[in-house]
VMD Tcl script that builds the backbone (N, CA, C; Angstrom):
set m [mol new atoms 453]
animate dup $m
set s [atomselect $m all]
$s set {name element resname resid chain x y z} {
  {N N MET 1 A -68.040 -57.166 -67.906}
  {CA C MET 1 A -66.916 -57.866 -68.442}
  {C C MET 1 A -67.150 -58.029 -69.929}
  {N N ALA 2 A -66.114 -57.837 -70.705}
  {CA C ALA 2 A -66.198 -58.012 -72.151}
  {C C ALA 2 A -65.510 -59.306 -72.526}
  {N N ILE 3 A -66.099 -60.064 -73.430}
  {CA C ILE 3 A -65.482 -61.309 -73.885}
  {C C ILE 3 A -65.090 -61.149 -75.334}
  {N N ILE 4 A -63.850 -61.495 -75.627}
  {CA C ILE 4 A -63.342 -61.509 -76.991}
  {C C ILE 4 A -62.973 -62.945 -77.283}
  {N N THR 5 A -63.532 -63.533 -78.317}
  {CA C THR 5 A -63.254 -64.930 -78.639}
  {C C THR 5 A -62.169 -65.000 -79.688}
  {N N THR 6 A -61.211 -65.920 -79.478}
  {CA C THR 6 A -60.143 -66.106 -80.454}
  {C C THR 6 A -60.226 -67.495 -81.038}
  {N N SER 7 A -59.615 -67.674 -82.179}
  {CA C SER 7 A -59.533 -69.003 -82.789}
  {C C SER 7 A -58.137 -69.542 -82.574}
  {N N SER 8 A -57.698 -70.413 -83.401}
  {CA C SER 8 A -56.373 -71.028 -83.257}
  {C C SER 8 A -55.273 -70.149 -83.814}
  {N N ASN 9 A -55.376 -68.874 -83.660}
  {CA C ASN 9 A -54.381 -67.942 -84.156}
  {C C ASN 9 A -53.080 -68.108 -83.381}
  {N N PRO 10 A -51.951 -68.355 -84.047}
  {CA C PRO 10 A -50.687 -68.562 -83.331}
  {C C PRO 10 A -50.176 -67.306 -82.637}
  {N N ASN 11 A -50.568 -66.118 -83.092}
  {CA C ASN 11 A -50.101 -64.891 -82.468}
  {C C ASN 11 A -51.229 -64.285 -81.642}
  {N N ARG 12 A -51.559 -64.920 -80.543}
  {CA C ARG 12 A -52.713 -64.546 -79.723}
  {C C ARG 12 A -52.546 -63.207 -79.026}
  {N N ASN 13 A -51.323 -62.791 -78.729}
  {CA C ASN 13 A -51.137 -61.539 -78.005}
  {C C ASN 13 A -51.482 -60.324 -78.848}
  {N N GLU 14 A -51.328 -60.389 -80.159}
  {CA C GLU 14 A -51.667 -59.257 -81.018}
  {C C GLU 14 A -53.135 -59.276 -81.419}
  {N N LEU 15 A -53.771 -60.412 -81.356}
  {CA C LEU 15 A -55.141 -60.546 -81.824}
  {C C LEU 15 A -56.138 -59.623 -81.130}
  {N N PRO 16 A -56.094 -59.449 -79.795}
  {CA C PRO 16 A -57.090 -58.581 -79.161}
  {C C PRO 16 A -57.088 -57.157 -79.684}
  {N N THR 17 A -55.954 -56.667 -80.162}
  {CA C THR 17 A -55.913 -55.300 -80.671}
  {C C THR 17 A -56.608 -55.175 -82.018}
  {N N THR 18 A -56.821 -56.293 -82.719}
  {CA C THR 18 A -57.458 -56.245 -84.033}
  {C C THR 18 A -58.919 -56.651 -84.004}
  {N N LEU 19 A -59.389 -57.202 -82.880}
  {CA C LEU 19 A -60.771 -57.667 -82.804}
  {C C LEU 19 A -61.725 -56.539 -82.449}
  {N N ARG 20 A -62.903 -56.647 -82.993}
  {CA C ARG 20 A -63.969 -55.701 -82.679}
  {C C ARG 20 A -64.704 -56.220 -81.447}
  {N N HIS 21 A -64.972 -55.343 -80.507}
  {CA C HIS 21 A -65.714 -55.735 -79.306}
  {C C HIS 21 A -67.149 -56.022 -79.709}
  {N N GLU 22 A -67.655 -57.185 -79.324}
  {CA C GLU 22 A -68.999 -57.604 -79.703}
  {C C GLU 22 A -70.071 -57.078 -78.760}
  {N N GLY 23 A -69.663 -56.411 -77.680}
  {CA C GLY 23 A -70.634 -55.845 -76.765}
  {C C GLY 23 A -71.238 -56.833 -75.789}
  {N N ILE 24 A -70.704 -58.037 -75.730}
  {CA C ILE 24 A -71.221 -59.037 -74.807}
  {C C ILE 24 A -70.713 -58.713 -73.409}
  {N N ARG 25 A -71.610 -58.651 -72.465}
  {CA C ARG 25 A -71.230 -58.384 -71.077}
  {C C ARG 25 A -71.888 -59.438 -70.204}
  {N N ILE 26 A -71.085 -60.070 -69.354}
  {CA C ILE 26 A -71.595 -61.095 -68.450}
  {C C ILE 26 A -70.957 -60.914 -67.087}
  {N N GLY 27 A -71.338 -61.735 -66.126}
  {CA C GLY 27 A -70.774 -61.671 -64.776}
  {C C GLY 27 A -69.456 -62.399 -64.688}
  {N N GLU 28 A -69.097 -62.786 -63.467}
  {CA C GLU 28 A -67.837 -63.476 -63.232}
  {C C GLU 28 A -67.829 -64.847 -63.901}
  {N N ILE 29 A -66.645 -65.287 -64.240}
  {CA C ILE 29 A -66.427 -66.621 -64.795}
  {C C ILE 29 A -65.571 -67.388 -63.798}
  {N N VAL 30 A -65.923 -68.637 -63.530}
  {CA C VAL 30 A -65.094 -69.497 -62.692}
  {C C VAL 30 A -64.224 -70.330 -63.623}
  {N N ALA 31 A -62.929 -70.321 -63.374}
  {CA C ALA 31 A -61.972 -71.053 -64.205}
  {C C ALA 31 A -60.966 -71.745 -63.288}
  {N N TYR 32 A -59.998 -72.412 -63.882}
  {CA C TYR 32 A -59.038 -73.220 -63.128}
  {C C TYR 32 A -57.621 -72.841 -63.524}
  {N N ARG 33 A -56.701 -72.993 -62.583}
  {CA C ARG 33 A -55.298 -72.714 -62.883}
  {C C ARG 33 A -54.389 -73.363 -61.852}
  {N N ALA 34 A -53.106 -73.227 -62.086}
  {CA C ALA 34 A -52.093 -73.727 -61.162}
  {C C ALA 34 A -51.250 -72.550 -60.695}
  {N N TRP 35 A -50.649 -72.721 -59.523}
  {CA C TRP 35 A -49.714 -71.744 -58.978}
  {C C TRP 35 A -48.442 -72.458 -58.575}
  {N N ARG 36 A -47.352 -71.759 -58.690}
  {CA C ARG 36 A -46.046 -72.303 -58.329}
  {C C ARG 36 A -45.723 -71.906 -56.894}
  {N N VAL 37 A -45.197 -72.867 -56.127}
  {CA C VAL 37 A -44.775 -72.623 -54.747}
  {C C VAL 37 A -43.254 -72.702 -54.711}
  {N N PHE 38 A -42.626 -71.673 -54.173}
  {CA C PHE 38 A -41.178 -71.683 -53.985}
  {C C PHE 38 A -40.893 -72.082 -52.549}
  {N N GLU 39 A -40.351 -73.275 -52.382}
  {CA C GLU 39 A -39.987 -73.724 -51.041}
  {C C GLU 39 A -38.641 -73.130 -50.654}
  {N N PRO 40 A -38.429 -72.912 -49.356}
  {CA C PRO 40 A -37.143 -72.378 -48.910}
  {C C PRO 40 A -35.988 -73.334 -49.266}
  {N N HIS 41 A -34.899 -72.750 -49.698}
  {CA C HIS 41 A -33.655 -73.468 -49.989}
  {C C HIS 41 A -32.520 -72.679 -49.341}
  {N N TRP 42 A -31.314 -73.163 -49.449}
  {CA C TRP 42 A -30.199 -72.472 -48.816}
  {C C TRP 42 A -29.968 -71.079 -49.398}
  {N N TRP 43 A -30.380 -70.822 -50.648}
  {CA C TRP 43 A -30.189 -69.504 -51.247}
  {C C TRP 43 A -31.493 -68.691 -51.320}
  {N N TRP 44 A -32.604 -69.289 -50.906}
  {CA C TRP 44 A -33.909 -68.631 -51.019}
  {C C TRP 44 A -34.720 -68.945 -49.778}
  {N N LYS 45 A -35.199 -67.939 -49.099}
  {CA C LYS 45 A -35.936 -68.176 -47.858}
  {C C LYS 45 A -37.410 -68.480 -48.101}
  {N N GLY 46 A -37.891 -68.312 -49.339}
  {CA C GLY 46 A -39.316 -68.497 -49.611}
  {C C GLY 46 A -40.060 -67.227 -49.263}
  {N N ASP 47 A -41.294 -67.128 -49.686}
  {CA C ASP 47 A -42.030 -65.891 -49.411}
  {C C ASP 47 A -43.496 -66.119 -49.046}
  {N N ASP 48 A -43.916 -67.366 -48.864}
  {CA C ASP 48 A -45.288 -67.670 -48.471}
  {C C ASP 48 A -46.324 -67.030 -49.396}
  {N N ARG 49 A -46.012 -66.980 -50.669}
  {CA C ARG 49 A -46.923 -66.459 -51.681}
  {C C ARG 49 A -46.984 -67.445 -52.835}
  {N N LEU 50 A -48.110 -67.429 -53.534}
  {CA C LEU 50 A -48.251 -68.231 -54.745}
  {C C LEU 50 A -47.779 -67.394 -55.926}
  {N N HIS 51 A -47.084 -68.062 -56.838}
  {CA C HIS 51 A -46.512 -67.384 -58.002}
  {C C HIS 51 A -47.107 -67.953 -59.283}
  {N N SER 52 A -47.043 -67.156 -60.324}
  {CA C SER 52 A -47.397 -67.652 -61.643}
  {C C SER 52 A -46.471 -68.816 -61.981}
  {N N VAL 53 A -46.974 -69.786 -62.699}
  {CA C VAL 53 A -46.152 -70.940 -63.069}
  {C C VAL 53 A -45.073 -70.537 -64.056}
  {N N LEU 54 A -45.427 -69.744 -65.056}
  {CA C LEU 54 A -44.472 -69.419 -66.116}
  {C C LEU 54 A -43.743 -68.102 -65.908}
  {N N ILE 55 A -44.338 -67.169 -65.188}
  {CA C ILE 55 A -43.693 -65.875 -64.940}
  {C C ILE 55 A -43.410 -65.804 -63.445}
  {N N GLN 56 A -42.240 -66.295 -63.045}
  {CA C GLN 56 A -41.959 -66.491 -61.626}
  {C C GLN 56 A -41.963 -65.200 -60.822}
  {N N ASP 57 A -41.744 -64.058 -61.438}
  {CA C ASP 57 A -41.764 -62.795 -60.705}
  {C C ASP 57 A -43.174 -62.305 -60.421}
  {N N TYR 58 A -44.187 -62.942 -61.056}
  {CA C TYR 58 A -45.564 -62.508 -60.810}
  {C C TYR 58 A -46.094 -63.223 -59.567}
  {N N VAL 59 A -46.432 -62.429 -58.561}
  {CA C VAL 59 A -46.905 -62.945 -57.274}
  {C C VAL 59 A -48.400 -62.685 -57.145}
  {N N TRP 60 A -49.127 -63.707 -56.698}
  {CA C TRP 60 A -50.541 -63.559 -56.362}
  {C C TRP 60 A -50.608 -63.175 -54.884}
  {N N HIS 61 A -51.076 -61.979 -54.602}
  {CA C HIS 61 A -51.166 -61.499 -53.228}
  {C C HIS 61 A -52.519 -61.893 -52.624}
  {N N PRO 62 A -52.546 -62.235 -51.332}
  {CA C PRO 62 A -53.801 -62.680 -50.727}
  {C C PRO 62 A -54.830 -61.575 -50.542}
  {N N ASP 63 A -54.391 -60.324 -50.522}
  {CA C ASP 63 A -55.295 -59.230 -50.180}
  {C C ASP 63 A -55.764 -58.389 -51.361}
  {N N ARG 64 A -55.421 -58.803 -52.594}
  {CA C ARG 64 A -55.891 -58.054 -53.760}
  {C C ARG 64 A -55.949 -58.964 -54.983}
  {N N PRO 65 A -56.803 -58.605 -55.944}
  {CA C PRO 65 A -56.910 -59.440 -57.147}
  {C C PRO 65 A -55.633 -59.369 -57.982}
  {N N ALA 66 A -55.360 -60.464 -58.666}
  {CA C ALA 66 A -54.294 -60.457 -59.666}
  {C C ALA 66 A -54.808 -59.644 -60.846}
  {N N SER 67 A -53.910 -58.992 -61.558}
  {CA C SER 67 A -54.353 -58.202 -62.709}
  {C C SER 67 A -53.279 -58.198 -63.783}
  {N N GLY 68 A -53.736 -58.007 -64.999}
  {CA C GLY 68 A -52.823 -57.928 -66.127}
  {C C GLY 68 A -53.543 -57.399 -67.346}
  {N N ASP 69 A -52.791 -56.850 -68.260}
  {CA C ASP 69 A -53.337 -56.315 -69.502}
  {C C ASP 69 A -53.546 -57.463 -70.488}
  {N N VAL 70 A -54.789 -57.712 -70.875}
  {CA C VAL 70 A -55.071 -58.842 -71.768}
  {C C VAL 70 A -54.451 -58.655 -73.146}
  {N N ARG 71 A -54.024 -57.446 -73.480}
  {CA C ARG 71 A -53.388 -57.225 -74.784}
  {C C ARG 71 A -51.944 -57.705 -74.797}
  {N N THR 72 A -51.401 -57.958 -73.602}
  {CA C THR 72 A -50.033 -58.491 -73.526}
  {C C THR 72 A -50.053 -59.879 -72.907}
  {N N TYR 73 A -50.264 -59.967 -71.602}
  {CA C TYR 73 A -50.269 -61.266 -70.926}
  {C C TYR 73 A -51.610 -61.575 -70.286}
  {N N GLY 74 A -52.019 -60.786 -69.326}
  {CA C GLY 74 A -53.263 -61.055 -68.624}
  {C C GLY 74 A -53.127 -62.215 -67.653}
  {N N ILE 75 A -54.246 -62.591 -67.062}
  {CA C ILE 75 A -54.307 -63.686 -66.099}
  {C C ILE 75 A -54.834 -64.908 -66.837}
  {N N HIS 76 A -53.998 -65.924 -66.986}
  {CA C HIS 76 A -54.379 -67.124 -67.732}
  {C C HIS 76 A -55.075 -68.135 -66.832}
  {N N SER 77 A -56.107 -68.767 -67.384}
  {CA C SER 77 A -56.819 -69.817 -66.663}
  {C C SER 77 A -57.438 -70.767 -67.681}
  {N N PHE 78 A -57.937 -71.896 -67.193}
  {CA C PHE 78 A -58.442 -72.957 -68.057}
  {C C PHE 78 A -59.917 -73.215 -67.799}
  {N N ARG 79 A -60.591 -73.747 -68.816}
  {CA C ARG 79 A -62.007 -74.117 -68.682}
  {C C ARG 79 A -62.195 -75.306 -67.751}
  {N N ASP 80 A -61.307 -76.281 -67.856}
  {CA C ASP 80 A -61.432 -77.530 -67.116}
  {C C ASP 80 A -60.413 -77.597 -65.990}
  {N N ALA 81 A -60.786 -78.301 -64.934}
  {CA C ALA 81 A -59.905 -78.456 -63.777}
  {C C ALA 81 A -58.644 -79.216 -64.154}
  {N N ILE 82 A -57.543 -78.774 -63.605}
  {CA C ILE 82 A -56.251 -79.440 -63.753}
  {C C ILE 82 A -55.869 -79.891 -62.357}
  {N N ARG 83 A -55.559 -81.177 -62.214}
  {CA C ARG 83 A -55.350 -81.732 -60.879}
  {C C ARG 83 A -53.927 -82.223 -60.627}
  {N N SER 84 A -53.097 -82.232 -61.664}
  {CA C SER 84 A -51.746 -82.754 -61.468}
  {C C SER 84 A -50.784 -82.154 -62.481}
  {N N ARG 85 A -49.518 -82.311 -62.183}
  {CA C ARG 85 A -48.460 -81.834 -63.071}
  {C C ARG 85 A -48.574 -82.490 -64.446}
  {N N GLU 86 A -49.007 -83.749 -64.480}
  {CA C GLU 86 A -49.119 -84.476 -65.741}
  {C C GLU 86 A -50.216 -83.898 -66.636}
  {N N GLU 87 A -51.254 -83.322 -66.047}
  {CA C GLU 87 A -52.338 -82.715 -66.820}
  {C C GLU 87 A -52.012 -81.291 -67.261}
  {N N TYR 88 A -51.019 -80.674 -66.618}
  {CA C TYR 88 A -50.704 -79.285 -66.923}
  {C C TYR 88 A -50.150 -79.179 -68.337}
  {N N PRO 89 A -50.614 -78.210 -69.137}
  {CA C PRO 89 A -50.245 -78.172 -70.553}
  {C C PRO 89 A -48.840 -77.661 -70.847}
  {N N TYR 90 A -48.080 -77.263 -69.843}
  {CA C TYR 90 A -46.731 -76.759 -70.061}
  {C C TYR 90 A -45.717 -77.722 -69.473}
  {N N SER 91 A -44.568 -77.818 -70.102}
  {CA C SER 91 A -43.496 -78.670 -69.609}
  {C C SER 91 A -42.883 -78.014 -68.376}
  {N N LEU 92 A -42.827 -78.760 -67.280}
  {CA C LEU 92 A -42.335 -78.210 -66.018}
  {C C LEU 92 A -41.193 -79.054 -65.481}
  {N N GLY 93 A -40.250 -78.392 -64.849}
  {CA C GLY 93 A -39.195 -79.126 -64.178}
  {C C GLY 93 A -39.755 -79.902 -62.997}
  {N N ARG 94 A -39.177 -81.006 -62.679}
  {CA C ARG 94 A -39.671 -81.865 -61.595}
  {C C ARG 94 A -39.543 -81.229 -60.214}
  {N N LYS 95 A -38.657 -80.258 -60.054}
  {CA C LYS 95 A -38.463 -79.672 -58.730}
  {C C LYS 95 A -39.540 -78.652 -58.367}
  {N N TRP 96 A -40.367 -78.263 -59.311}
  {CA C TRP 96 A -41.391 -77.275 -59.033}
  {C C TRP 96 A -42.563 -77.891 -58.299}
  {N N LEU 97 A -43.037 -77.212 -57.285}
  {CA C LEU 97 A -44.240 -77.624 -56.580}
  {C C LEU 97 A -45.398 -76.779 -57.087}
  {N N LEU 98 A -46.497 -77.439 -57.417}
  {CA C LEU 98 A -47.664 -76.738 -57.921}
  {C C LEU 98 A -48.873 -77.005 -57.038}
  {N N LEU 99 A -49.712 -75.992 -56.891}
  {CA C LEU 99 A -51.028 -76.143 -56.285}
  {C C LEU 99 A -52.052 -75.777 -57.349}
  {N N PHE 100 A -53.199 -76.445 -57.304}
  {CA C PHE 100 A -54.228 -76.263 -58.318}
  {C C PHE 100 A -55.523 -75.847 -57.664}
  {N N GLY 101 A -56.281 -74.984 -58.344}
  {CA C GLY 101 A -57.547 -74.555 -57.776}
  {C C GLY 101 A -58.385 -73.744 -58.736}
  {N N LYS 102 A -59.382 -73.060 -58.147}
  {CA C LYS 102 A -60.340 -72.266 -58.915}
  {C C LYS 102 A -60.068 -70.786 -58.724}
  {N N VAL 103 A -60.350 -70.032 -59.783}
  {CA C VAL 103 A -60.281 -68.577 -59.739}
  {C C VAL 103 A -61.575 -68.016 -60.305}
  {N N LYS 104 A -61.945 -66.862 -59.825}
  {CA C LYS 104 A -62.988 -66.123 -60.527}
  {C C LYS 104 A -62.265 -65.061 -61.334}
  {N N ILE 105 A -62.707 -64.892 -62.567}
  {CA C ILE 105 A -62.062 -63.926 -63.455}
  {C C ILE 105 A -63.107 -62.927 -63.933}
  {N N TRP 106 A -62.668 -61.720 -64.201}
  {CA C TRP 106 A -63.583 -60.679 -64.652}
  {C C TRP 106 A -62.790 -59.585 -65.350}
  {N N GLY 107 A -63.496 -58.528 -65.740}
  {CA C GLY 107 A -62.902 -57.442 -66.498}
  {C C GLY 107 A -62.925 -57.799 -67.967}
  {N N GLU 108 A -61.936 -57.389 -68.683}
  {CA C GLU 108 A -61.828 -57.755 -70.094}
  {C C GLU 108 A -61.311 -59.191 -70.154}
  {N N VAL 109 A -61.979 -60.049 -70.913}
  {CA C VAL 109 A -61.612 -61.461 -70.984}
  {C C VAL 109 A -61.471 -61.871 -72.444}
  {N N VAL 110 A -60.353 -62.502 -72.759}
  {CA C VAL 110 A -60.146 -63.078 -74.080}
  {C C VAL 110 A -60.341 -64.576 -73.937}
  {N N GLU 111 A -61.243 -65.138 -74.715}
  {CA C GLU 111 A -61.529 -66.572 -74.651}
  {C C GLU 111 A -60.676 -67.298 -75.680}
  {N N HIS 112 A -60.021 -68.375 -75.246}
  {CA C HIS 112 A -59.215 -69.225 -76.118}
  {C C HIS 112 A -59.849 -70.611 -76.167}
  {N N GLU 113 A -59.308 -71.482 -76.972}
  {CA C GLU 113 A -59.861 -72.831 -77.098}
  {C C GLU 113 A -59.894 -73.562 -75.763}
  {N N GLY 114 A -58.826 -73.465 -74.966}
  {CA C GLY 114 A -58.753 -74.204 -73.710}
  {C C GLY 114 A -59.070 -73.398 -72.474}
  {N N GLY 115 A -59.253 -72.093 -72.617}
  {CA C GLY 115 A -59.492 -71.296 -71.429}
  {C C GLY 115 A -59.586 -69.822 -71.714}
  {N N TYR 116 A -58.988 -69.029 -70.822}
  {CA C TYR 116 A -59.186 -67.587 -70.854}
  {C C TYR 116 A -57.897 -66.838 -70.532}
  {N N ARG 117 A -57.892 -65.579 -70.937}
  {CA C ARG 117 A -56.887 -64.605 -70.509}
  {C C ARG 117 A -57.697 -63.402 -70.048}
  {N N SER 118 A -57.598 -63.070 -68.774}
  {CA C SER 118 A -58.468 -62.039 -68.213}
  {C C SER 118 A -57.684 -60.878 -67.628}
  {N N GLN 119 A -58.415 -59.798 -67.408}
  {CA C GLN 119 A -57.840 -58.606 -66.812}
  {C C GLN 119 A -57.645 -58.780 -65.306}
  {N N PHE 120 A -58.586 -59.472 -64.646}
  {CA C PHE 120 A -58.506 -59.665 -63.197}
  {C C PHE 120 A -58.784 -61.117 -62.837}
  {N N GLY 121 A -58.224 -61.557 -61.715}
  {CA C GLY 121 A -58.476 -62.893 -61.199}
  {C C GLY 121 A -58.299 -62.913 -59.693}
  {N N LYS 122 A -59.092 -63.732 -59.038}
  {CA C LYS 122 A -59.000 -63.873 -57.573}
  {C C LYS 122 A -59.135 -65.351 -57.230}
  {N N ILE 123 A -58.280 -65.841 -56.359}
  {CA C ILE 123 A -58.318 -67.242 -55.952}
  {C C ILE 123 A -59.594 -67.501 -55.153}
  {N N MET 124 A -60.338 -68.525 -55.586}
  {CA C MET 124 A -61.560 -68.935 -54.880}
  {C C MET 124 A -61.306 -70.145 -53.999}
  {N N SER 125 A -60.501 -71.088 -54.502}
  {CA C SER 125 A -60.216 -72.287 -53.722}
  {C C SER 125 A -58.903 -72.891 -54.175}
  {N N LEU 126 A -58.270 -73.608 -53.265}
  {CA C LEU 126 A -57.086 -74.406 -53.565}
  {C C LEU 126 A -57.508 -75.844 -53.333}
  {N N ASP 127 A -57.497 -76.643 -54.395}
  {CA C ASP 127 A -58.145 -77.950 -54.363}
  {C C ASP 127 A -57.210 -79.151 -54.441}
  {N N TYR 128 A -56.092 -79.027 -55.117}
  {CA C TYR 128 A -55.231 -80.181 -55.377}
  {C C TYR 128 A -53.773 -79.801 -55.162}
  {N N GLY 129 A -53.004 -80.783 -54.720}
  {CA C GLY 129 A -51.582 -80.577 -54.514}
  {C C GLY 129 A -51.131 -81.219 -53.226}
  {N N HIS 130 A -49.945 -80.872 -52.785}
  {CA C HIS 130 A -49.365 -81.402 -51.560}
  {C C HIS 130 A -50.233 -80.998 -50.370}
  {N N PRO 131 A -50.717 -81.965 -49.566}
  {CA C PRO 131 A -51.669 -81.658 -48.480}
  {C C PRO 131 A -51.184 -80.595 -47.484}
  {N N GLU 132 A -49.916 -80.644 -47.084}
  {CA C GLU 132 A -49.415 -79.658 -46.129}
  {C C GLU 132 A -49.371 -78.261 -46.741}
  {N N LEU 133 A -48.975 -78.196 -48.014}
  {CA C LEU 133 A -48.937 -76.898 -48.683}
  {C C LEU 133 A -50.349 -76.365 -48.904}
  {N N LEU 134 A -51.290 -77.256 -49.221}
  {CA C LEU 134 A -52.683 -76.819 -49.375}
  {C C LEU 134 A -53.174 -76.185 -48.076}
  {N N ASP 135 A -52.952 -76.839 -46.953}
  {CA C ASP 135 A -53.382 -76.291 -45.660}
  {C C ASP 135 A -52.741 -74.927 -45.402}
  {N N LYS 136 A -51.454 -74.855 -45.621}
  {CA C LYS 136 A -50.720 -73.610 -45.379}
  {C C LYS 136 A -51.261 -72.460 -46.234}
  {N N PHE 137 A -51.395 -72.695 -47.544}
  {CA C PHE 137 A -51.789 -71.610 -48.437}
  {C C PHE 137 A -53.287 -71.303 -48.367}
  {N N ARG 138 A -54.099 -72.256 -47.967}
  {CA C ARG 138 A -55.516 -71.954 -47.735}
  {C C ARG 138 A -55.663 -70.944 -46.603}
  {N N LYS 139 A -54.838 -71.080 -45.583}
  {CA C LYS 139 A -54.870 -70.126 -44.464}
  {C C LYS 139 A -54.355 -68.758 -44.908}
  {N N ILE 140 A -53.252 -68.746 -45.626}
  {CA C ILE 140 A -52.667 -67.476 -46.078}
  {C C ILE 140 A -53.636 -66.718 -46.981}
  {N N TYR 141 A -54.276 -67.443 -47.917}
  {CA C TYR 141 A -55.169 -66.806 -48.894}
  {C C TYR 141 A -56.624 -66.786 -48.441}
  {N N ARG 142 A -56.882 -67.311 -47.254}
  {CA C ARG 142 A -58.223 -67.305 -46.666}
  {C C ARG 142 A -59.266 -67.852 -47.638}
  {N N VAL 143 A -58.991 -69.050 -48.151}
  {CA C VAL 143 A -59.938 -69.729 -49.034}
  {C C VAL 143 A -60.279 -71.085 -48.434}
  {N N ASN 144 A -61.474 -71.539 -48.690}
  {CA C ASN 144 A -61.924 -72.838 -48.198}
  {C C ASN 144 A -61.624 -73.903 -49.218}
  {N N HIS 145 A -61.429 -75.067 -48.737}
  {CA C HIS 145 A -61.223 -76.227 -49.600}
  {C C HIS 145 A -62.544 -76.588 -50.270}
  {N N VAL 146 A -62.501 -76.851 -51.572}
  {CA C VAL 146 A -63.664 -77.318 -52.317}
  {C C VAL 146 A -63.203 -78.481 -53.159}
  {N N GLY 147 A -63.784 -79.647 -52.959}
  {CA C GLY 147 A -63.428 -80.819 -53.759}
  {C C GLY 147 A -62.403 -81.680 -53.057}
  {N N PRO 148 A -62.157 -82.893 -53.592}
  {CA C PRO 148 A -61.217 -83.825 -52.973}
  {C C PRO 148 A -59.767 -83.391 -53.170}
  {N N VAL 149 A -58.916 -83.818 -52.266}
  {CA C VAL 149 A -57.500 -83.496 -52.331}
  {C C VAL 149 A -56.774 -84.618 -53.078}
  {N N ALA 150 A -55.949 -84.257 -54.069}
  {CA C ALA 150 A -55.155 -85.250 -54.794}
  {C C ALA 150 A -54.006 -85.704 -53.919}
  {N N ARG 151 A -53.715 -86.963 -53.922}
  {CA C ARG 151 A -52.617 -87.485 -53.101}
  {C C ARG 151 A -51.545 -88.072 -53.967}
}
mol reanalyze $m
mol bondsrecalc $m
mol representation Tube
mol addrep $m
């Protein structure tokens, strides 16, 4: 895995193309993120999959790693655990349901002040959120609970 460190550059998506690779190679990184759950409504049947919070068309599949090009979007994650909507750094509508947990990330990784943008990511655990949804999605994604459940 290659790590590219960025500073407070406002145009982070173009920065990786201008940085020189420092040759640092390390193993997997454990990071934290949230996923959006689409509950069934009269116009939407739901799909029993976790989605990106900001890019609703991006689906995290249980049987393969998430992936993205770090030069454009990549897989975003945070250094520190996020346990609630109030801690999440993006403004979210109240109707959105979120689950929070750990991911392992690898491949090409761009490091930011608060976290990472990686080439690959895989859900390791679902730790916080609505208890019934946690149970449901832990089974779907075949991950074990790690840590206390937020109520």
